N, CA and C of each residue as an Amber inpcrd file, in Angstrom:
protein
   642
 238.5880000  33.7890000  22.0370000 238.3640000  32.6050000  21.2140000
 239.5660000  32.3980000  20.3000000 239.9290000  31.1510000  20.1240000
 241.1170000  30.8590000  19.3110000 240.8370000  29.6540000  18.4270000
 241.1690000  29.7710000  17.1490000 241.0270000  28.6490000  16.2090000
 242.4090000  28.1680000  15.8020000 242.6630000  26.8950000  15.9790000
 243.9600000  26.3130000  15.6340000 243.8130000  25.5730000  14.3050000
 244.6950000  25.8630000  13.3440000 244.6290000  25.2290000  12.0190000
 245.9130000  24.4310000  11.7680000 245.8030000  23.3950000  10.9570000
 246.9930000  22.6240000  10.6100000 247.5960000  23.1910000   9.3310000
 248.5670000  22.5200000   8.8330000 249.2600000  23.0180000   7.6410000
 248.3670000  23.0370000   6.4250000 247.3110000  22.2290000   6.4020000
 246.3880000  22.1870000   5.2670000 245.3120000  23.2520000   5.4050000
 245.5010000  24.1760000   6.4140000 244.5880000  25.2970000   6.6050000
 243.1710000  24.8270000   6.9400000 243.0650000  23.6710000   7.6440000
 241.7770000  23.1670000   8.0560000 241.6400000  23.3410000   9.5810000
 240.4440000  23.7740000  10.0040000 240.1930000  23.9620000  11.4270000
 240.2020000  22.6120000  12.1280000 240.9760000  22.5130000  13.2020000
 241.0740000  21.2530000  13.9370000 240.4650000  21.3470000  15.3370000
 240.5540000  22.5560000  15.9900000 240.1070000  22.6710000  17.3730000
 239.6020000  24.0840000  17.6200000 238.5540000  24.1690000  18.4590000
 237.9730000  25.4680000  18.7810000 238.1040000  25.7020000  20.2870000
 238.8510000  26.7300000  20.6540000 239.0820000  27.0290000  22.0660000
 238.2340000  28.2320000  22.4750000 237.4820000  28.1110000  23.5730000
 236.6990000  29.2310000  24.0990000 236.5580000  29.0580000  25.6020000
 236.6770000  30.1480000  26.3090000 236.5950000  30.0670000  27.7710000
 235.1490000  29.8820000  28.2140000 234.9840000  29.4330000  29.4510000
 233.6480000  29.2080000  30.0010000 232.8620000  30.5100000  30.0580000
 233.5220000  31.6070000  30.4650000 232.8390000  32.8990000  30.5640000
 232.4030000  33.3970000  29.1940000 233.2950000  33.2480000  28.1980000
 232.9510000  33.6940000  26.8390000 231.7800000  32.8710000  26.2850000
 231.7910000  31.5780000  26.5660000 230.7180000  30.7210000  26.0880000
 229.3820000  31.1190000  26.7130000 229.3820000  31.3740000  28.0320000
 228.1590000  31.7800000  28.7090000 227.6400000  33.1060000  28.1530000
 228.5670000  34.0240000  27.8460000 228.1720000  35.3300000  27.3120000
 227.5280000  35.1710000  25.9370000 228.1320000  34.3200000  25.0920000
 227.5880000  34.1100000  23.7490000 226.2000000  33.4730000  23.8120000
 226.0450000  32.5010000  24.7080000 224.7430000  31.8500000  24.8520000
 223.7040000  32.8590000  25.3320000 224.0940000  33.7130000  26.2800000
 223.1490000  34.7140000  26.7950000 222.7850000  35.7170000  25.7160000
 223.7610000  36.1140000  24.8920000 223.4780000  37.0610000  23.8090000
 222.4450000  36.4890000  22.8450000 222.6260000  35.2150000  22.4830000
 221.6760000  34.5640000  21.5760000 220.3000000  34.4770000  22.2240000
 220.2740000  34.1190000  23.5240000 219.0180000  34.0020000  24.2520000
 218.2970000  35.3480000  24.3290000 219.0500000  36.4210000  24.6070000
 218.4500000  37.7570000  24.6970000 217.8390000  38.1860000  23.3680000
 218.5470000  37.8980000  22.2690000 218.0430000  38.2780000  20.9440000
 216.7480000  37.5360000  20.6110000 216.6940000  36.2660000  20.9530000
 215.4810000  35.4750000  20.7170000 214.3100000  36.0020000  21.5520000
 214.5990000  36.3750000  22.8060000 213.5520000  36.9200000  23.6750000
 213.0080000  38.2290000  23.1160000 213.9220000  39.1050000  22.6500000
 213.4970000  40.3820000  22.0800000 212.6930000  40.1700000  20.7990000
 213.0910000  39.2040000  19.9980000 212.4160000  38.9430000  18.7230000
 210.9770000  38.4960000  18.9360000 210.7450000  37.6760000  19.9640000
 209.4120000  37.1340000  20.1850000 208.6590000  37.8340000  21.3220000
 209.1680000  39.0040000  21.7370000 208.4590000  39.8060000  22.7320000
 208.4920000  39.2520000  24.1390000 209.5250000  38.4900000  24.4580000
 209.6550000  37.9290000  25.7970000 210.5740000  38.7930000  26.6470000
 210.4190000  38.6920000  27.9570000 211.2720000  39.4850000  28.8470000
 212.6790000  38.9000000  28.8860000 213.6560000  39.8040000  28.9600000
 215.0590000  39.3920000  29.0070000 215.4660000  39.2130000  30.4540000
 216.0550000  38.0910000  30.7930000 216.5050000  37.8270000  32.1590000
 217.6850000  38.7200000  32.5000000 217.5740000  39.4060000  33.6390000
 218.6540000  40.2710000  34.0800000 219.5000000  39.5490000  35.1080000
 220.7840000  39.8120000  35.0710000 221.7010000  39.2010000  36.0260000
 221.4880000  39.8060000  37.4020000 221.3780000  38.9700000  38.4110000
 221.1590000  39.4520000  39.7710000 222.3840000  40.2140000  40.2680000
 222.1210000  41.3790000  40.9020000 223.2290000  42.1690000  41.4450000
 223.7090000  41.6120000  42.7760000 222.8790000  40.7970000  43.4150000
 223.2450000  40.2340000  44.7100000 224.0930000  38.9850000  44.5250000
 225.3250000  38.9950000  45.0050000 226.1770000  37.8140000  44.8200000
 225.6490000  36.6170000  45.5840000 225.7920000  35.4480000  44.9880000
 225.3400000  34.2300000  45.6390000 226.3850000  33.7260000  46.6190000
 225.8940000  33.1230000  47.6780000 226.7970000  32.5160000  48.6600000
 226.9790000  31.0600000  48.2750000 228.0770000  30.7840000  47.5660000
 228.3300000  29.4220000  47.1030000 228.9070000  28.5940000  48.2380000
 228.4230000  27.3690000  48.3380000 228.9200000  26.4630000  49.3640000
 229.4200000  25.1850000  48.7170000 230.6020000  24.8110000  49.0950000
 231.1500000  23.5420000  48.6360000 230.4730000  22.4190000  49.4160000
 230.3420000  21.2700000  48.7880000 229.6860000  20.1420000  49.4370000
 230.3740000  19.7820000  50.7460000 231.6850000  19.9350000  50.7580000
 232.4310000  19.6280000  51.9720000 232.1140000  20.5760000  53.1080000
 231.7540000  21.8190000  52.7680000 231.4020000  22.7880000  53.7970000
 230.1370000  22.3730000  54.5230000 229.1430000  21.9000000  53.7650000
 227.8950000  21.4570000  54.3760000 228.1370000  20.2880000  55.3260000
 229.0000000  19.3690000  54.9200000 229.3000000  18.2210000  55.7670000
 230.0100000  18.6620000  57.0390000 230.9640000  19.5830000  56.8860000
 231.7140000  20.0800000  58.0480000 230.7870000  20.8230000  58.9980000
 229.8870000  21.6490000  58.4210000 228.9430000  22.4000000  59.2490000
 227.9990000  21.4550000  59.9700000 227.5980000  20.3850000  59.2860000
 226.7120000  19.4020000  59.8950000 227.3450000  18.7100000  61.0830000
 228.6600000  18.5730000  61.0480000 229.3900000  17.9410000  62.1520000
 229.8820000  18.9610000  63.1740000 229.5830000  20.2470000  62.9210000
 230.0460000  21.2940000  63.8310000 231.5320000  21.5410000  63.7340000
 232.0990000  21.3680000  62.5240000 233.5480000  21.5040000  62.3450000
 233.8910000  22.4620000  61.2000000 233.0230000  23.4320000  60.9230000
 233.2520000  24.3720000  59.8250000 233.8600000  25.6680000  60.3450000
 235.0500000  26.0320000  59.8430000 235.6620000  27.2880000  60.2800000
 234.8550000  28.4900000  59.7840000 234.2200000  28.3550000  58.6150000
 233.3990000  29.4580000  58.0980000 232.1870000  29.6980000  58.9940000
 231.5630000  28.6030000  59.4210000 230.4040000  28.7260000  60.3040000
 230.8150000  29.2850000  61.6580000 232.0120000  28.9420000  62.1000000
 232.5230000  29.4590000  63.3750000 232.6840000  30.9730000  63.2990000
 233.2270000  31.4640000  62.1860000 233.3830000  32.9000000  61.9880000
 232.0210000  33.5750000  61.8820000 231.1090000  32.9520000  61.1580000
 229.7710000  33.5250000  60.9710000 229.0430000  33.6740000  62.3130000
 229.1230000  32.6470000  63.1470000 228.4530000  32.6940000  64.4480000
 229.0680000  33.7850000  65.3210000 230.3980000  33.8910000  65.3110000
 231.0720000  34.9300000  66.0910000 230.6250000  36.3170000  65.6280000
 230.5200000  36.5000000  64.3070000 230.1020000  37.7920000  63.7660000
 228.6570000  38.1030000  64.1400000 227.7920000  37.0980000  64.1230000
 226.3930000  37.2960000  64.5190000 226.2970000  37.7120000  65.9870000
 227.0670000  37.0360000  66.8370000 227.0430000  37.3480000  68.2600000
 227.5560000  38.7600000  68.5250000 228.6470000  39.1240000  67.8590000
 229.2230000  40.4540000  68.0660000 228.2930000  41.5570000  67.5630000
 227.6330000  41.3080000  66.4410000 226.7400000  42.3110000  65.8530000
 225.4920000  42.5280000  66.6900000 225.1700000  41.5640000  67.5340000
 223.9370000  41.6430000  68.3170000 223.9360000  42.8260000  69.2820000
 225.1250000  43.2000000  69.8000000 225.1810000  44.2720000  70.7950000
 226.1630000  45.3910000  70.4350000 226.9490000  45.2280000  69.3790000
 227.9430000  46.2460000  69.0160000 227.2610000  47.5570000  68.6560000
 227.8080000  48.6760000  69.1280000 227.2120000  49.9840000  68.8710000
 228.0460000  50.8350000  67.9150000 229.1640000  50.3040000  67.4580000
 230.0150000  51.0310000  66.5150000 230.9490000  50.0370000  65.8260000
 231.6250000  50.5100000  64.7910000 232.5810000  49.6560000  64.0970000
 233.7000000  49.2220000  65.0380000 234.1710000  50.1560000  65.8450000
 235.2440000  49.8410000  66.7900000 234.7780000  48.8280000  67.8330000
 233.5670000  49.0200000  68.3380000 233.0050000  48.0970000  69.3130000
 232.8570000  46.7020000  68.6960000 232.4230000  46.6490000  67.4540000
 232.2720000  45.3870000  66.7260000 233.6240000  44.7010000  66.5890000
 234.6580000  45.4670000  66.2720000 236.0150000  44.9290000  66.1110000
 236.4790000  44.2340000  67.3940000 236.3080000  44.9190000  68.5520000
 236.8000000  44.3500000  69.8070000 235.9570000  43.1780000  70.2860000
 234.6600000  43.2270000  70.0330000 233.8100000  42.0980000  70.4020000
 234.1870000  40.8580000  69.5750000 234.4850000  41.0620000  68.2940000
 234.9400000  39.9560000  67.4530000 236.2770000  39.4050000  67.9510000
 237.1760000  40.2980000  68.3130000 238.5010000  39.8670000  68.7730000
 238.3850000  39.0010000  70.0250000 237.4570000  39.3480000  70.9150000
 237.2360000  38.5470000  72.1160000 236.7450000  37.1460000  71.7690000
 236.1320000  37.0110000  70.5790000 235.6250000  35.7100000  70.1320000
 236.6040000  35.0080000  69.1880000 237.8260000  35.5400000  69.0820000
 238.8590000  34.8860000  68.2810000 238.8120000  35.1830000  66.8000000
 238.1630000  36.2830000  66.4110000 238.0440000  36.6400000  64.9940000
 238.5980000  38.0430000  64.7670000 239.4230000  38.1810000  63.7340000
 239.9670000  39.4850000  63.3650000 239.1580000  40.0600000  62.2020000
 238.9040000  41.3670000  62.2560000 238.1460000  42.0220000  61.1930000
 238.9920000  43.1020000  60.5210000 238.9980000  43.1070000  59.1990000
 239.6750000  44.1410000  58.4230000 238.6060000  44.9090000  57.6440000
 238.2600000  46.0930000  58.1580000 237.2090000  46.9310000  57.5510000
 237.8300000  48.2790000  57.2260000 238.0600000  48.5380000  55.9470000
 238.6420000  49.7950000  55.5160000 237.7160000  50.4870000  54.5300000
 237.6140000  51.8100000  54.6500000 236.6860000  52.5690000  53.8050000
 237.0250000  52.4630000  52.3220000 238.3060000  52.3410000  52.0110000
 238.7050000  52.2860000  50.5990000 238.7380000  50.8610000  50.0470000
 238.2630000  49.8970000  50.8270000 238.1560000  48.5140000  50.3610000
 236.6910000  48.1490000  50.2020000 236.3810000  47.4240000  49.1510000
 234.9950000  47.0470000  48.8750000 234.4680000  46.0560000  49.9020000
 235.3310000  45.1450000  50.3520000 234.8790000  44.0660000  51.2220000
 235.4100000  44.2130000  52.6440000 234.6370000  43.6970000  53.5880000
 235.1180000  43.4820000  54.9500000 235.6550000  42.0550000  54.9870000
 236.8330000  41.8750000  55.5610000 237.4200000  40.5380000  55.6290000
 237.4870000  40.0770000  57.0790000 237.0290000  38.8600000  57.3100000
 237.0900000  38.2470000  58.6380000 238.0880000  37.0910000  58.5830000
 238.8470000  36.9160000  59.6380000 239.8090000  35.8060000  59.6840000
 239.8850000  35.2550000  61.0980000 240.2010000  33.9530000  61.1820000
 240.3270000  33.3290000  62.5020000 241.7940000  33.1600000  62.8660000
 242.0550000  32.6000000  64.0270000 243.4260000  32.4670000  64.5170000
 244.2410000  31.4690000  63.7070000 243.5570000  30.5920000  62.9610000
 244.2530000  29.6070000  62.1330000 244.6230000  30.1760000  60.7590000
 244.2050000  31.4100000  60.4890000 244.5350000  32.0350000  59.2090000
 243.4730000  31.9140000  58.1340000 242.3520000  31.2810000  58.4350000
 241.2580000  31.2030000  57.4620000 240.6580000  32.5900000  57.2690000
 240.3600000  32.9230000  56.0200000 239.8280000  34.2450000  55.7030000
 238.5470000  34.1200000  54.8740000 237.6360000  35.0650000  55.1030000
 236.4010000  35.0800000  54.3250000 235.8840000  36.5150000  54.2190000
 235.3520000  36.8610000  53.0520000 234.7990000  38.2000000  52.8540000
 233.3450000  38.2600000  53.2960000 232.9030000  39.4790000  53.6010000
 231.5860000  39.6250000  54.2220000 230.4390000  39.1430000  53.3390000
 230.5690000  39.2430000  52.0070000 229.4590000  38.8540000  51.1500000
 229.3030000  37.3340000  51.0420000 230.2290000  36.5890000  51.6590000
 230.1150000  35.1330000  51.7080000 229.4250000  34.6540000  52.9880000
 229.0370000  35.6010000  53.8360000 228.3660000  35.2510000  55.0800000
 226.8750000  35.5340000  54.9690000 226.0870000  34.7620000  55.6660000
 224.6420000  34.9500000  55.6680000 224.1650000  35.3350000  57.0630000
 223.1580000  36.2150000  57.1650000 222.4160000  36.8640000  56.0740000
 223.2160000  38.0140000  55.4550000 223.2370000  38.0700000  54.1410000
 224.0430000  39.0630000  53.4450000 223.6180000  40.4850000  53.7700000
 222.3090000  40.6850000  53.9960000 221.8310000  42.0420000  54.2740000
 222.3620000  42.5730000  55.6060000 222.7210000  41.6880000  56.5270000
 223.3030000  42.1240000  57.7910000 224.7830000  42.4210000  57.6410000
 225.5100000  41.5700000  56.9350000 226.9630000  41.6640000  56.9210000
 227.5260000  42.6230000  55.8730000 226.6760000  43.3180000  55.1350000
 227.1830000  44.3820000  54.2690000 227.6040000  45.5520000  55.1590000
 228.4070000  46.4560000  54.6280000 228.8230000  47.6110000  55.4200000
 227.6190000  48.4240000  55.8620000 226.6710000  48.6120000  54.9410000
 225.4800000  49.3910000  55.2500000 224.6230000  48.6760000  56.3010000
 224.4910000  47.3460000  56.1500000 223.6900000  46.5780000  57.0890000
 224.2480000  46.6110000  58.5030000 225.5700000  46.5210000  58.6240000
 226.1920000  46.5640000  59.9440000 226.0760000  47.9490000  60.5740000
 226.2580000  48.9970000  59.7780000 226.1220000  50.3560000  60.3060000
 224.7010000  50.5970000  60.8200000 223.7030000  50.0600000  60.1180000
 222.3170000  50.2020000  60.5570000 222.0830000  49.4350000  61.8510000
 222.6730000  48.2480000  61.9660000 222.5490000  47.4760000  63.2020000
 223.1790000  48.2290000  64.3750000 224.3470000  48.8440000  64.1430000
 224.9960000  49.6180000  65.2030000 224.0840000  50.7610000  65.6670000
 223.4310000  51.4220000  64.7090000 222.5460000  52.5440000  65.0400000
 221.3740000  52.0680000  65.9030000 220.7820000  50.9420000  65.5340000
 219.6620000  50.4060000  66.3000000 220.1050000  49.9690000  67.6940000
 221.2970000  49.3880000  67.7830000 221.8120000  48.9730000  69.0860000
 222.0480000  50.1810000  69.9950000 222.5460000  51.2760000  69.4240000
 222.7420000  52.5010000  70.2180000 221.3960000  53.0180000  70.7240000
 220.3980000  52.9640000  69.8660000 219.0630000  53.4280000  70.2330000
 218.4930000  52.5960000  71.3820000 218.6390000  51.2780000  71.2860000
 218.1430000  50.4060000  72.3460000 218.9120000  50.6210000  73.6490000
 220.2020000  50.8840000  73.5280000 221.0250000  51.1240000  74.7130000
 220.5850000  52.4070000  75.4150000 220.2660000  53.4590000  74.6390000
 219.7900000  54.7180000  75.2130000 218.4500000  54.5180000  75.9200000
 217.5710000  53.7260000  75.3170000 216.2720000  53.4570000  75.9270000
 216.4330000  52.6970000  77.2330000 217.3750000  51.7630000  77.2800000
 217.6170000  50.9970000  78.5020000 218.1850000  51.8890000  79.5990000
 219.0540000  52.8340000  79.2350000 219.5940000  53.7740000  80.2270000
 218.4750000  54.6240000  80.8210000 217.5780000  55.0940000  79.9490000
 216.4630000  55.9130000  80.4180000 215.5650000  55.1100000  81.3650000
 215.3280000  53.8310000  81.0250000 214.4940000  52.9790000  81.8780000
 215.1490000  52.7690000  83.2350000 216.4470000  52.5330000  83.2560000
 217.1490000  52.3190000  84.5130000 217.1810000  53.5960000  85.3540000
 217.3130000  54.7360000  84.6900000 217.3230000  56.0160000  85.3970000
 215.9820000  56.2500000  86.0850000 214.9070000  55.9440000  85.3720000
 213.5680000  56.0980000  85.9500000 213.3630000  55.1400000  87.1090000
 213.8740000  53.9150000  86.9530000 213.7430000  52.9210000  88.0220000
 214.4980000  53.3660000  89.2710000 215.6900000  53.9340000  89.0810000
 216.4780000  54.4170000  90.2250000 215.7800000  55.5700000  90.9200000
 215.1400000  56.4380000  90.1160000 214.4210000  57.5760000  90.6910000
 213.2530000  57.0940000  91.5450000 212.5590000  56.0720000  91.0400000
 211.4220000  55.5130000  91.7880000 211.8920000  54.8640000  93.0800000
 213.0060000  54.1230000  92.9960000 213.5590000  53.4750000  94.1880000
 213.9970000  54.4970000  95.2230000 214.5640000  55.6040000  94.7430000
 215.0020000  56.6630000  95.6570000 213.8000000  57.2690000  96.3640000
 212.7110000  57.4440000  95.6080000 211.4990000  58.0080000  96.1960000
 210.9540000  57.0870000  97.2760000 210.9620000  55.7800000  97.0140000
 210.4800000  54.8100000  97.9920000 211.3540000  54.8310000  99.2370000
 212.6490000  54.9140000  99.0370000 213.5850000  54.9200000 100.1580000
 213.4070000  56.1320000 101.0580000 212.9760000  57.2450000 100.4840000
 212.7970000  58.4690000 101.2590000 211.4200000  58.5540000 101.9110000
 210.5790000  57.5430000 101.6700000 209.3000000  57.5050000 102.3670000
 208.1240000  57.9730000 101.5440000 206.9600000  57.8740000 102.1700000
 205.6990000  58.1720000 101.5040000 205.6140000  59.6300000 101.0850000
 206.1150000  60.5280000 101.9000000 206.0230000  61.9620000 101.5730000
 206.7900000  62.2900000 100.2920000 207.8980000  61.6040000 100.0970000
 208.6750000  61.8380000  98.8850000 207.9170000  61.3520000  97.6610000
 207.2190000  60.2230000  97.8060000 206.4170000  59.7020000  96.7010000
 205.3100000  60.6880000  96.3510000 204.6490000  61.2200000  97.3620000
 203.5780000  62.1820000  97.1260000 204.1100000  63.4620000  96.4840000
 205.2900000  63.8790000  96.9150000 205.8930000  65.0750000  96.3140000
 206.2300000  64.8190000  94.8370000 206.7340000  63.6250000  94.5450000
 207.0530000  63.2710000  93.1640000 205.7850000  63.2530000  92.3140000
 204.6810000  62.7420000  92.8890000 203.4010000  62.7100000  92.1710000
 202.9210000  64.1280000  91.8740000 203.0580000  65.0030000  92.8400000
 202.6480000  66.4000000  92.6570000 203.4510000  67.0570000  91.5350000
 204.7350000  66.7820000  91.4970000 205.6000000  67.3380000  90.4450000
 205.2070000  66.8110000  89.0740000 204.8660000  65.5400000  88.9960000
 204.4650000  64.9380000  87.7290000 203.1550000  65.5320000  87.2240000
 202.2140000  65.7540000  88.1340000 200.9190000  66.3130000  87.7410000
 201.0820000  67.7040000  87.1420000 202.0540000  68.4480000  87.6340000
 202.2800000  69.8010000  87.1450000 202.9620000  69.8290000  85.7700000
 203.4290000  68.7010000  85.3190000 204.0560000  68.6190000  83.9970000
 202.9770000  68.5400000  82.9290000 203.3900000  68.6540000  81.6890000
 202.4420000  68.6290000  80.5730000 202.1330000  67.2140000  80.1070000
 202.7140000  66.2370000  80.7540000 202.5230000  64.8520000  80.3400000
 201.1050000  64.3810000  80.6540000 200.5260000  63.5800000  79.7750000
 199.1890000  63.0430000  79.9610000 199.2330000  61.7690000  80.7880000
 198.3190000  61.6600000  81.7640000 198.2430000  60.4990000  82.6600000
 199.5860000  60.1710000  83.3170000 200.2590000  61.1520000  83.9140000
 201.6040000  60.9030000  84.4670000 201.6280000  59.9430000  85.6490000
 200.5630000  59.9770000  86.4890000 200.5620000  59.1070000  87.6640000
 200.4870000  57.6360000  87.2710000 199.7690000  57.3680000  86.1770000
 199.6950000  55.9870000  85.6890000 200.9750000  55.5950000  84.9710000
 201.4460000  56.4960000  84.1140000 202.6240000  56.1840000  83.2970000
 203.8590000  55.9090000  84.1530000 203.9570000  56.6000000  85.2840000
 205.1490000  56.4630000  86.1280000 204.9170000  55.5340000  87.3110000
 203.7760000  54.8320000  87.2970000 203.5340000  53.8100000  88.3180000
 203.5450000  54.3380000  89.7340000 202.9260000  55.4990000  89.9570000
 202.9870000  56.1140000  91.2770000 202.1870000  55.3330000  92.3160000
 201.1170000  54.6610000  91.9100000 200.3540000  53.8680000  92.8590000
 201.1900000  52.7090000  93.3890000 201.9330000  52.0840000  92.4880000
 202.8260000  51.0050000  92.8880000 203.9310000  51.5370000  93.7910000
 204.4520000  52.7280000  93.4660000 205.5000000  53.3330000  94.2770000
 204.9910000  53.6400000  95.6830000 203.7500000  54.0950000  95.7670000
 203.1690000  54.3980000  97.0700000 203.0140000  53.1260000  97.9010000
 202.5370000  52.0490000  97.2520000 202.3690000  50.7830000  97.9600000
 203.6850000  50.2690000  98.5160000 204.7380000  50.3750000  97.7310000
 206.0530000  49.9110000  98.1930000 206.5760000  50.7940000  99.3230000
 206.3060000  52.1040000  99.2090000 206.7620000  53.0160000 100.2550000
 206.0380000  52.7390000 101.5660000 204.7430000  52.4360000 101.4780000
 203.9700000  52.1320000 102.6830000 204.4520000  50.8360000 103.3180000
 204.7850000  49.8730000 102.4710000 205.3120000  48.6060000 102.9860000
 206.6370000  48.8300000 103.6990000 207.4870000  49.6640000 103.0740000
 208.7860000  49.9740000 103.6740000 208.6040000  50.7330000 104.9810000
 207.6100000  51.6550000 105.0030000 207.3440000  52.4280000 106.2160000
 206.8490000  51.5110000 107.3350000 205.9610000  50.5590000 106.9560000
 205.4440000  49.6140000 107.9500000 206.5690000  48.7440000 108.4930000
 207.4860000  48.3600000 107.6140000 208.6240000  47.5290000 108.0530000
 209.4950000  48.2900000 109.0370000 209.7290000  49.5650000 108.7520000
 210.5500000  50.3960000 109.6450000 209.8560000  50.5770000 110.9980000
 208.4960000  50.7870000 110.9420000 207.7460000  50.9390000 112.1930000
 207.8220000  49.6700000 113.0220000 207.7410000  48.5340000 112.3490000
 207.7960000  47.2510000 113.0470000 209.1490000  47.0690000 113.7300000
 210.2110000  47.4040000 112.9980000 211.5650000  47.2690000 113.5570000
 211.7250000  48.1920000 114.7570000 211.1450000  49.4050000 114.6440000
 211.2470000  50.3760000 115.7420000 210.5250000  49.8590000 116.9880000
 209.3450000  49.2700000 116.7900000 208.5800000  48.7310000 117.9070000
 209.3130000  47.5680000 118.5620000 209.9330000  46.7220000 117.7240000
 210.6860000  45.5920000 118.2610000 211.8530000  46.0710000 119.1100000
 212.4960000  47.1290000 118.6750000 213.6320000  47.6650000 119.4290000
 213.1720000  48.2280000 120.7850000 212.0090000  48.8870000 120.7670000
 211.4740000  49.4290000 122.0280000 211.1820000  48.3090000 123.0120000
 210.6030000  47.2250000 122.5110000 210.2530000  46.1070000 123.3900000
 211.4630000  45.4360000 123.9890000 212.6010000  45.5440000 123.2840000
 213.8320000  44.9250000 123.7800000 214.6640000  45.9060000 124.6120000
 214.1570000  47.1110000 124.7240000 214.8820000  48.1100000 125.4780000
 216.0840000  48.6760000 124.7560000 216.0200000  48.6620000 123.4390000
 217.1600000  49.1850000 122.6520000 217.0210000  50.6760000 122.4460000
């Protein structure tokens, strides 16, 4: 705060910054609240995502570089399983990411040089460092589950390809395990039906060949 006086030692102008003014007003407000037993408003720790009016118009027309970066980041985060994987998926979408452990913010930039920090993107809970690391962990978990499902599917297909006896042998092995209701859980009835269909198809082809003298 600065007071400017003229030669007659009279105050002519009072200078105060916007931040200082807001602080003084809040101090007065807090004291009044405490005096009359009211709750004091606390400043939110979550930064607000401010949008300029022009940004909304650009986004409405599909011409916002910030929205373009945000969409690319959302798409990359959907399947990325690590920070490195996220980096390369973003790069394929034309966005560069600067994520350093000793920096508070993650910075995203496009090929035109536009830059934006992660806390300016929505949803904020996803684009924080912690939020992205959690998403990577969940994506890894889903990827492992999909591998296990495909492995089981391949095993079932192999059993069908080897015929009905292989399916029955697989069922016998499952029953001997400690798993509850294994024949239902592993779809052995369906596997048997497919194996029988495959066996019937092979028998039909064999009969056709005999009739043709092959």
